[in-house]
N, C-alpha and C positions, 0 to 999 in steps of 0.2 A: 686868796683871790678867786672870785668866781669864774666859771668857764664863760668863754666868749659866746656870747648869744649868738644862735644861727640865723642867717639871712631867712627873711621869710619866703615861703614857697609864691612864686609868681606866677600869676593865672591868668588864661586870656579866655573870654566868654565869646562864644560865637552862636548868636540866635538873631532870627529876622525881627522878633518881637521885642520892642524896646522895653515894655513892662516884664519881662522875662528876664531880660538883662539886666534891668534895674534891681530886680527883687535879688537875683542871685548874687549880685555885687554886694547889697545890703547883709546878706546871709554873711558872706565869705569874709568880708573886710570887718566884721564883727569879732573876728578871730584874731588875735595877735600875731599868728605866724603865717596869716595868709593875706595875699595882696592880689588884687585885681590890677593888671598893667596895662590892658586893653582890651576893646569890644570890637565886635564886627558884626555887621548885620545881614552877610550873606557869606557864602563859600568863597566867593571871588574877593571879597575883601579879607576873609580870615587868612589865606593862604601867606600872601606878600605880610600882613603884618605878625604873623606868628615867625616867619623867617627873619623879620625884623628884629623882633622883641626876644627871640627865644626863649619863651618861658618854660617853665616847669612843667605845667598840667595845662589841658585846653578842654575846656566844657563846649561839645560841640553839639548843636541842634542837629538832627540827621536829614531834616527835611529843610531845605533853604532855597530861595531863589536863584536864578543864575549858577551857581556850582552848589549842588547839595553836600551833605556831610560825609559822604562816601567818597566822592571825588576829593573833595579837599583833602580828606585824611588820605588818600592815596598819594596826592601831590607833596603833601608835607613829609610823607615817608621817604618819597624818593628824592626830594630837594635838600634834605637835613643830614647830615652825618650823625648828628644826635637829635633824633625828633623828641619832642614832648610826650609824655603820657597824654593821650587823648582819652576822654572819657564821653562817650556818645549819650546824648540827652533826649530821650524820647518819650511819647506819652504813651505808646502802646507798646509792652515787652514782647508781644509775638509779630510786632512788624519786621518783614522781611528785610527792610533795609537795615536795621540792626546788626544781622548777621553779617551782610556785606561789610559794614562798617568794621566789623570785628575781623574779618578775613583782610579787609583792607589795612589793619595795623592798629585800630583801636585798643586800649588797654580793659575795657569795658564798657556798660552801659548802666544809666541810672534813669529811673522813671522821674518825669516831671513832678510828679505829685509827692516824691520822695520829702520826708521832712528834714528841718534845717540840720539836725543832728547827723541824719544819712549823708547828706550832701558834703558837710564838712569830713567825716569820716571816710567817704569816698576819695576825696582830695588826698587824704593824709596816705589812705591805704594803696593808692597808684604810686605816690613819690616814695614810697617805700620799695615798690618794686613787684607788689604784688597786683594780681589782677582783680577788676571787679565783675563776679560773674554771677548769674543767677542760676544755677544748675538746672532746674527743671525747665526754665526758659531756653536755656542755650541747648538742651536736649532735644526740644521740640523743635526749635528752628533748624537744627543740624539734620534732625531726622527727614525734614523735606528736602534738604539741599543735597544730603548724601544719598537720597533714593535711588538715583541712577549710577552711585559709583560701582565700579567692579566689586565682585563677589569675594573676591580673594582678598586678604589682607594687604596691606603697603607693604614693600621689604623692610622697612625700617621695623616693623613689629617686631621680626624674628629677630633683631640686633639687640633689644632690649635685655637687661639682666632681670630675674624675677623681682628683685628692690626697686630698680627703674620702672618694671611696670606697676608695682604697688605704688608708687610714689606718683605715676602719670594717672591712674585711677582715682587716687585721692584728690589731684589738681582738678580734676573734673567734677569733684563734688565740691569745689569752692574753698578747700580747706588752704589755709596758709601754710607758711614753713612751719612756724611755731606750733602751729594744730598737727600738722603732719609729725613733727617731731614728737609729739606726745603720743600720738596714734601709734606709731611704729615704734617707739621706745629706742629712739636713737638721738644723738645730739642735732643741735641746729646745723651746725657745720657739716654735717654728714649729709641732712637733707640738701642744703644748697648745692655739695656736690652731685649729689643724683640729679637734681630739679636741671642742673647744667648738663648733664651728661642726656637727659630726656630732650632737652632744647636742641643739643647737638644732632642727635640721632634723628630728631623728628624734622631737621632744618627749619626751625621756629627762631624767631627774633626775640620772643618771650613767653610767657606762660598761657596768656590767652591763645596765641596762635597755636602751641602745643596742644590743647583741649580740643580746638577746632580740628587739628590733625588727627587727633584720637577717634574723633567722629569719622571725618571723611576718609581717613586711613582704615577704617574696619575695626580699630582696636576695641572699642567700647562695646560695639555690636557682639564681637567674637569672644570679649573677655568677660562680660558683666553677666 
């Protein structure tokens, strides 16, 4: 008997441009494991829709009328005990709005010019619990936001073990758990254990938040 088929990944698209929403829907629904369950034309529409539908993933335009993608992400994170994975969709990778959305709880970001394979891959990636980050862009954005941070590293930096520090540095380069496992020569479960410890010590809800903490807490500057 064949294994039961997994239900499709449920997605909400939030973008103020109808053509963009339509294009994203066509790309995503061409995949048998992905399903678009709702659309919103603003952050104000997106928040109640997402709370009602409880999708797995949200593709969130960062610049929208009424409530932008940053505020919408903040409200979703605050209102839902088990919030969806939010991917910010943006035109420019150096947009300061992107960094604020990541700080608010987005799992990563994707450029609007990304090709269909990249879009589909991004959705599947964040569903697995990985973060969708572009290290060079995040480093550039973080440098500007962390410029006024205290010179001394955050207290949690001293509490990391050597291996946890290695894991956090690799997380900041955008490696997945599998890639970190190969790089460090340890099993995937061991990597998961170290990632969980890093999240706990940095006070982060996910890998994206931990990477941001690494920059803003002085870990990257001090250790790199």
